[in-house]
C-alpha positions in Angstrom: 45.0 91.8 103.2 43.1 90.4 100.3 42.5 92.0 97.0 39.7 90.8 94.9 39.5 91.5 91.1 36.0 91.0 89.7 36.7 92.0 86.2 39.8 92.2 84.0 39.4 94.1 80.7 42.1 93.8 78.1 41.9 96.0 75.1 43.9 95.3 71.9 43.9 96.2 68.3 45.0 94.3 65.3 46.0 96.1 62.1 47.0 94.8 58.8 49.6 96.1 56.3 53.2 96.7 55.7 53.6 99.3 58.4 53.7 96.5 61.0 56.9 95.0 59.6 58.9 98.1 60.7 57.2 98.0 64.1 58.0 94.3 64.4 61.6 94.9 63.7 61.8 97.7 66.3 60.2 95.4 68.9 62.6 92.6 68.0 65.6 94.9 68.5 64.1 96.1 71.8 63.4 92.6 72.9 67.0 91.5 72.1 68.4 94.4 74.1 66.1 93.6 77.0 67.1 90.0 76.9 70.8 90.9 77.1 70.2 93.4 79.9 68.2 90.9 81.9 70.8 88.2 81.4 73.5 90.5 82.6 71.5 91.4 85.7 70.8 87.8 86.5 74.5 86.9 86.2 75.3 89.7 88.5 72.8 88.6 91.1 74.0 85.0 90.9 77.6 86.1 91.3 76.8 88.2 94.3 74.8 85.4 95.9 77.7 83.0 95.4 80.2 85.5 96.9 77.9 86.0 99.9 77.6 82.3 100.4 81.4 81.8 100.3 81.9 84.6 102.9 79.7 82.8 105.4 
């Protein structure tokens, strides 16, 4: 089955001012938490894969 996309529209907005600094800090905190969670999940997947490989 083939899916063809003829047009991709990306909408964004850029704003200036001090209010962005708080939003940037929140994003950085969320990003760090996401990185830690992703790393933990990857480690778990690798550990499970190694355990399964040893069992065979």
